[in-house]
C-alpha positions in Angstrom: 0.0 0.0 0.0 2.8 2.4 0.9 4.5 1.7 -2.5 1.2 2.4 -4.3 0.8 5.7 -2.5 4.3 6.7 -3.5 3.6 5.9 -7.1 0.4 8.0 -7.0 2.3 10.9 -5.5 5.1 10.6 -8.1 2.5 10.4 -10.9 0.8 13.5 -9.6 4.1 15.5 -9.6 5.0 14.3 -13.1 1.5 15.4 -14.4 1.9 18.8 -12.7 5.3 19.2 -14.2 4.2 18.4 -17.7 1.2 20.7 -17.3 3.5 23.6 -16.3 5.9 22.9 -19.2 3.0 22.9 -21.7 1.5 26.0 -20.1 4.8 27.9 -20.5 4.8 27.0 -24.2 1.1 27.8 -24.6 1.5 31.4 -23.4 3.3 32.2 -26.7 0.5 30.7 -28.8 -2.5 32.9 -28.2 -2.1 36.6 -27.3 -4.3 39.6 -27.1 -3.3 43.2 -27.9 -4.7 46.5 -26.8 -3.0 49.8 -27.8 -3.8 53.5 -28.1 -1.9 56.3 -29.9 -2.2 58.8 -32.7 -2.4 58.9 -36.5 -1.9 60.9 -39.7 -4.3 60.4 -42.6 -2.4 60.9 -45.9 -4.6 61.9 -48.9 -3.7 62.2 -52.6 -4.3 65.9 -52.6 -7.7 65.8 -54.3 -9.4 67.3 -51.3 -8.5 70.9 -52.2 -9.1 73.2 -49.2 -9.2 70.2 -46.7 -6.2 68.9 -44.9 -5.8 67.2 -41.5 -3.5 67.8 -38.6 -0.2 65.9 -38.7 -1.0 64.4 -35.3 -4.5 63.2 -34.6 -6.0 61.3 -31.6 -7.1 58.8 -30.8 -5.9 55.6 -32.6 -7.2 52.5 -30.8 -6.1 49.0 -31.9 -7.4 45.7 -30.6 -6.1 42.4 -31.8 -5.7 38.6 -31.3 -2.6 36.8 -32.3 -1.7 33.1 -32.8 1.9 31.9 -33.2 2.2 28.7 -35.2 5.9 28.5 -34.5 8.3 30.5 -32.3 9.0 33.0 -35.2 5.8 32.8 -37.4 2.2 33.5 -36.7 -0.9 35.4 -37.7 -3.2 38.0 -36.2 -6.5 39.6 -36.7 -6.8 43.2 -35.5 -9.3 46.1 -35.5 -8.3 49.8 -35.5 -10.4 52.9 -35.0 -8.9 56.4 -35.8 -10.3 59.9 -35.5 -8.8 62.9 -37.4 -9.8 66.5 -37.8 -8.9 69.6 -39.8 -5.7 71.6 -39.3 -5.5 75.3 -39.0 -6.2 77.0 -42.3 -8.3 74.0 -43.6 -12.0 73.9 -44.1 -13.6 72.3 -41.0 -14.2 68.5 -40.9 -13.8 65.4 -38.8 -13.1 61.9 -40.0 -13.6 58.4 -38.6 -11.3 55.8 -40.1 -11.9 52.2 -39.2 -10.0 49.2 -40.5 -9.9 45.4 -40.0 -6.7 43.5 -41.1 -5.6 39.8 -41.2 -1.8 39.8 -41.0 1.2 37.5 -41.1 3.4 38.0 -38.0 7.2 37.5 -37.9 9.2 37.6 -34.7 12.8 38.6 -35.8 14.3 38.4 -32.3 16.1 35.1 -32.9 17.6 36.5 -36.1 18.8 39.7 -34.4 20.8 38.0 -31.7 22.2 41.3 -30.4 18.9 42.4 -28.8 18.6 42.4 -25.0 16.8 39.4 -23.4 13.5 41.2 -22.7 13.3 43.0 -26.1 11.5 41.5 -29.1 11.2 42.9 -32.6 8.1 41.9 -34.5 7.0 42.7 -38.1 3.5 42.3 -39.5 1.9 42.7 -42.9 -1.4 41.8 -44.5 -4.6 42.8 -46.3 -7.7 44.4 -44.8 -10.7 46.6 -45.3 -10.9 50.3 -44.6 -14.1 52.2 -43.8 -14.0 56.0 -43.8 -16.9 58.1 -42.6 -16.6 61.9 -42.3 -18.9 63.4 -39.7 -21.7 65.9 -40.5 -22.2 67.7 -42.8 -20.3 65.2 -45.0 -21.5 62.0 -43.4 -22.8 60.6 -46.7 -19.4 60.7 -48.2 -18.4 57.2 -47.0 -15.9 54.8 -48.5 -15.2 51.1 -48.1 -12.0 49.9 -49.8 -9.2 47.4 -49.5 -5.9 48.2 -47.8 -2.5 46.6 -47.3 -1.0 47.2 -43.9 2.7 46.8 -42.9 4.4 47.7 -39.7 6.9 46.9 -36.9 6.5 46.4 -33.2 9.1 46.7 -30.3 8.1 44.6 -27.3 9.5 44.8 -23.7 8.7 41.6 -21.8 7.6 42.2 -18.2 6.7 38.6 -17.4 6.0 35.3 -19.1 2.5 36.4 -20.2 2.7 40.2 -20.4 4.7 42.7 -22.4 4.4 46.4 -23.3 5.0 47.4 -26.9 4.9 50.2 -29.5 3.7 49.8 -33.1 4.4 52.0 -36.1 2.4 51.0 -39.1 1.2 52.3 -42.5 -2.1 51.3 -44.2 -1.7 51.6 -47.9 -5.0 52.5 -49.7 -6.0 50.2 -52.5 -9.0 52.3 -53.4 -9.9 53.1 -57.0 -9.6 56.5 -58.7 -13.3 57.4 -58.4 -13.9 60.0 -55.7 -16.6 62.4 -54.5 -16.5 65.8 -56.1 -15.0 68.0 -53.4 -16.7 71.1 -55.0 -20.1 69.6 -54.9 -20.0 67.0 -52.0 -17.4 68.4 -49.7 -14.8 66.4 -47.8 -14.2 62.7 -48.3 -11.3 60.4 -47.7 -10.0 57.2 -49.3 -6.3 57.6 -48.7 -3.5 56.0 -46.6 -3.1 56.1 -42.9 0.1 56.2 -40.7 -0.3 55.5 -37.0 1.8 55.0 -33.9 0.4 53.3 -30.9 1.5 52.1 -27.4 -0.1 49.2 -25.6 0.1 45.8 -23.9 0.3 42.2 -25.2 -1.0 39.6 -22.9 -1.3 35.8 -23.0 -4.8 34.3 -23.4 -3.7 30.7 -23.5 -1.6 28.4 -21.2 -1.8 30.6 -18.2 -4.0 29.9 -15.3 -3.8 33.5 -14.1 -4.8 35.1 -17.4 
């Protein structure tokens, strides 16, 4: 009986050890991201009389990421951006919303000179942009494809949590057709540059997440 109890105790510790090992690996597989920052809408110059500030707030990004391997993964993220007119421009406000599916590459292992807690991550992928000026131009909406590319710098605080900054550019894949600024007023189907700061947190393999 004593031997059987010892085997049960040993089995229990082995299972707990395996669970902990798998959990440590799993914290890298699924992650959530939340960030906030500022943006700069970049138009093609056809909105004569309308131009935005160079720095607009807010930009809010929310995403979920899955790493298939240590270096490669994918993520789906949502971004909301608000911009407004600069001094000397006709008055307007713009809501720019995007959804992108992206490939993620963690270049940390390639760049061996980085400190232990620092990670460098690149991401690129297609998406959909939805632009909606506020009144009185709220009918001048666009829905068009984009291609987003960017880079992130992460500082790891713990096994399941890091803070990061993301600098990205959303290239417009809209057609040439555009509202007549002289008749319809302000509209936007251009590019977007944004810089955000936020947190990345594990949503798998961590009993405290």
